[in-house]
C-alpha positions in Angstrom: -20.7 10.9 4.2 -20.1 11.3 0.5 -21.2 9.3 -2.4 -17.9 7.3 -2.7 -18.1 6.3 0.9 -21.7 5.1 0.4 -20.6 3.1 -2.6 -17.8 1.5 -0.6 -20.1 0.6 2.3 -22.6 -1.0 -0.1 -19.8 -2.9 -1.8 -18.4 -4.0 1.6 -21.8 -5.2 2.7 -22.2 -7.4 -0.4 -18.7 -8.8 -0.2 -19.0 -9.5 3.6 -22.3 -11.3 3.1 -20.9 -13.3 0.1 -17.6 -14.4 1.6 -18.3 -14.5 5.4 -22.0 -14.9 5.5 -22.3 -12.0 7.9 -25.1 -9.5 7.6 -24.7 -5.9 8.8 -27.1 -3.2 9.9 -26.2 -0.3 7.5 -27.9 2.4 9.7 -25.9 1.3 12.8 -22.8 0.9 10.7 -23.1 4.5 9.5 -23.8 6.0 12.9 -21.9 3.9 15.4 -18.1 3.9 15.1 -17.6 1.0 17.6 -20.0 -1.2 15.6 -18.4 -0.2 12.3 -14.9 -1.0 13.7 -16.1 -4.4 14.9 -17.6 -5.3 11.5 -14.6 -3.9 9.6 -12.3 -6.1 11.6 -14.3 -9.1 10.6 -13.8 -8.0 7.0 -10.0 -7.6 7.4 -9.8 -11.1 8.9 -11.0 -12.5 5.6 -8.9 -14.3 3.0 -10.6 -12.4 0.2 -8.2 -9.7 -1.0 -11.0 -7.4 -2.4 -12.9 -7.6 0.9 -9.8 -6.7 2.9 -9.0 -3.7 0.6 -12.5 -2.3 0.8 -12.5 -2.7 4.6 -9.2 -0.9 4.9 -10.4 1.9 2.7 -13.4 2.3 4.9 -11.3 2.2 8.1 -9.1 4.9 6.6 -12.0 7.1 5.7 -13.5 6.8 9.2 -10.2 7.4 10.9 -10.1 3.9 12.5 -6.6 3.2 11.4 -3.8 4.1 13.7 -1.5 6.9 12.5 1.8 5.6 11.1 4.8 6.8 13.3 7.3 9.0 11.6 10.5 7.0 10.9 13.6 8.2 12.9 15.5 9.0 9.7 12.8 11.4 8.6 13.1 13.3 11.9 16.9 13.7 11.5 16.4 15.0 7.9 14.0 17.6 9.2 16.5 18.9 11.6 19.3 19.1 9.1 19.5 22.4 7.2 21.6 23.3 4.2 21.2 26.9 5.0 24.7 28.5 5.3 23.5 31.0 7.9 22.7 28.1 10.4 26.3 27.0 10.4 27.9 30.2 11.7 27.4 31.7 15.1 26.3 35.3 14.8 26.1 34.9 11.1 29.7 36.0 10.7 32.0 34.2 8.4 
């Protein structure tokens, strides 16, 4: 855990206490991913934009956000090649 993550956790704790009235155990939050995910979901259910942003940043840092699927268009572009040698069989022209 780096200094920026500790700063985010402290900021999250203050915002969560202020806007939701929820207290969190920082030691458990730092060591237990299940507890952290539960608390962060409470933060994302808030109407306070700053609290939601901080919760999402912490979820991203901890790997709690699902990976975004690759759009189908991007997969097609990866397969396309502008290399001339791919267009000819046996590389004869």
